[in-house]
C-alpha positions in Angstrom: 0.0 0.0 0.0 1.2 3.5 -0.7 1.6 5.6 2.4 0.2 9.1 2.7 2.5 11.5 0.9 4.1 13.0 4.0 4.9 9.7 5.6 6.0 8.1 2.3 8.5 10.9 1.9 9.8 10.4 5.4 9.9 6.6 5.2 10.5 5.6 1.6 11.7 2.2 2.6 8.4 1.3 4.5 5.7 -0.9 3.1 2.4 -1.2 4.9 0.9 -4.6 4.0 -2.8 -4.3 3.3 -5.3 -7.2 3.1 -8.8 -7.5 4.4 -8.0 -10.7 6.3 -4.9 -9.1 7.8 -7.0 -6.1 9.1 -9.5 -8.5 10.6 -6.8 -10.6 12.3 -5.0 -7.6 13.5 -8.1 -6.3 15.1 -8.6 -9.5 17.0 -4.9 -9.5 18.0 -5.3 -6.1 19.6 -8.3 -7.0 21.6 -7.3 -7.4 25.3 -9.9 -10.2 25.7 -8.1 -12.4 23.1 -6.6 -15.3 25.0 -3.0 -16.5 24.6 -3.9 -19.6 22.5 -5.9 -17.4 20.1 -3.2 -14.7 20.1 -0.6 -17.3 19.1 -2.7 -18.6 16.2 -3.6 -15.1 15.0 0.0 -14.0 15.1 1.1 -17.0 13.1 -1.6 -16.4 10.5 -0.6 -12.7 10.2 3.0 -13.8 9.7 2.0 -16.0 6.8 0.0 -13.2 5.1 2.8 -10.7 5.6 5.7 -12.8 4.3 4.1 -12.9 0.9 4.7 -9.2 0.6 8.1 -9.2 2.2 9.3 -11.9 -0.3 7.6 -10.3 -3.3 10.9 -9.3 -5.0 13.1 -12.2 -3.9 15.5 -13.0 -6.8 14.8 -16.2 -8.6 16.7 -18.4 -11.1 15.2 -20.6 -13.8 15.1 -24.4 -13.3 13.7 -27.3 -15.3 11.7 -30.0 -13.6 10.0 -33.1 -15.0 6.3 -33.4 -14.5 4.6 -36.8 -15.0 4.0 -35.8 -18.6 6.9 -33.5 -19.8 9.6 -31.2 -18.8 8.6 -27.8 -17.4 10.4 -24.5 -16.9 10.1 -23.1 -13.4 11.9 -21.0 -10.8 14.0 -21.5 -7.6 15.0 -18.8 -5.1 18.4 -17.4 -6.1 19.5 -17.0 -2.5 18.9 -19.1 0.7 16.5 -17.6 3.2 17.2 -17.0 6.9 14.4 -16.0 9.3 16.0 -14.2 12.3 13.5 -13.6 15.1 14.4 -11.1 17.8 13.8 -13.1 21.0 11.5 -13.7 22.6 8.4 -12.2 20.9 9.8 -12.7 17.4 9.4 -16.4 17.8 5.7 -15.9 17.4 6.1 -15.0 13.8 8.4 -17.9 12.8 6.0 -20.8 12.3 3.6 -18.8 10.2 6.5 -17.8 7.9 7.8 -21.4 7.7 4.3 -22.3 6.3 5.4 -20.5 3.1 9.2 -20.5 3.0 10.8 -23.8 2.0 14.3 -24.9 3.0 14.6 -21.9 5.3 17.1 -21.6 8.2 16.2 -20.0 11.5 18.7 -17.9 13.4 18.1 -16.3 16.8 18.9 -12.8 18.1 18.5 -12.3 21.8 17.7 -8.8 22.9 15.9 -7.4 25.9 14.8 -3.9 26.6 16.2 -2.2 29.7 13.1 -0.7 31.2 14.9 2.2 32.6 16.9 3.3 29.5 14.5 1.7 26.9 17.7 0.7 25.1 18.4 -2.9 24.1 20.9 -5.3 25.7 22.2 -8.3 23.8 22.4 -11.8 25.3 22.4 -14.2 22.4 23.3 -14.2 18.7 23.4 -17.3 16.6 23.0 -17.3 12.8 23.8 -19.9 10.1 27.2 -19.8 8.3 25.7 -18.9 5.0 24.5 -15.5 6.4 26.5 -13.3 3.9 24.7 -14.8 0.8 21.2 -15.2 2.3 18.1 -13.2 2.2 17.6 -12.3 5.9 14.2 -11.6 7.4 14.5 -10.0 10.8 11.2 -10.4 12.6 9.6 -8.9 15.7 5.9 -8.3 16.3 6.4 -4.8 17.6 8.6 -1.9 16.5 8.3 0.5 19.4 11.4 2.6 20.0 13.3 0.8 17.3 16.4 0.4 19.4 16.3 -3.5 19.5 15.7 -3.8 15.7 18.4 -1.3 14.9 20.9 -3.1 17.2 19.9 -6.5 15.7 20.4 -5.3 12.1 23.8 -3.8 13.1 24.9 -7.2 14.5 23.8 -8.9 11.3 25.8 -6.5 9.2 28.9 -6.9 11.4 28.5 -10.7 10.8 28.4 -10.3 7.1 24.7 -10.1 6.2 24.2 -8.4 2.8 20.5 -8.7 2.1 18.4 -7.7 5.2 14.6 -7.0 5.5 12.7 -6.2 8.7 9.2 -7.4 9.3 6.9 -6.4 12.1 3.2 -6.3 12.8 2.7 -3.1 14.7 5.0 -0.1 14.3 5.4 3.4 15.6 6.7 6.5 13.7 9.5 6.7 16.3 10.6 3.1 15.6 10.4 3.6 11.9 12.6 6.7 12.1 15.1 5.0 14.3 15.7 2.1 11.8 15.5 4.4 8.8 18.1 6.8 10.2 20.5 4.0 11.1 19.8 1.6 8.2 18.2 3.6 5.4 18.7 0.8 2.8 16.8 -1.9 4.8 13.2 -2.4 3.6 10.6 -2.5 6.4 7.3 -4.3 6.2 4.5 -3.6 8.8 0.8 -4.3 9.0 0.1 -0.9 10.6 1.7 2.4 11.8 0.2 3.4 15.1 0.0 6.8 16.7 3.1 6.7 18.8 4.6 5.7 22.2 3.5 6.3 25.7 5.8 7.4 28.6 6.8 3.7 29.1 7.8 3.2 25.5 4.8 1.1 24.6 3.0 1.5 21.3 -0.4 3.2 21.5 -3.0 1.9 20.8 -0.7 -1.1 20.1 -1.6 -4.5 21.5 0.2 -4.6 24.8 3.4 -6.7 25.3 3.4 -9.2 22.5 5.8 -11.5 24.3 3.7 -11.6 27.4 0.5 -12.2 25.5 2.0 -14.8 23.3 3.6 -16.8 26.1 0.8 -16.2 28.6 3.1 -14.6 31.2 1.0 -11.5 31.9 -2.7 -11.3 32.7 -4.1 -8.2 30.9 -7.2 -6.9 32.6 
């Protein structure tokens, strides 16, 4: 979807993924009455819908296969694909993406937010050895301050990643600016851009803490 002119000019690398089913599922995901088991399923389904757009311009190479009747020209992905969730909430997007992506590798980037500084702190980083030649999808349900995503992308670049995309479900203008300023060449895919952040750094209206809701570790009233 094309963003409003002002936002598009500010964030030329951002794609807001639009689909009626996506809007419906996102609405249910936001609802504070949605239980963890339904939240998990909805997040996975949203990831499946979003990855189609994120992979739209993946490079392909021609291949020939044999059908039961004749040979047939087809396509194969030119580069391997790595899904790199930012722990822990990013794990909620992985299964839905694996429904679509074949022969994909999964790396893990451990980041947690210091609740005082709102800055990320790294505790784990494990990616496959073919990172430099792979299409890397960095995934996290929420893009709030953008510090964790920015730090994760920086780690990937330092480890040799060349083809990086970032995928989230809910984003804030502050988070988009943070990534865009630090990594202007990285495409960003989001289901929605919300109003902004509150004093605690949470996205408003958002959907609460995605990790807590996914893993059932916090009871939202």
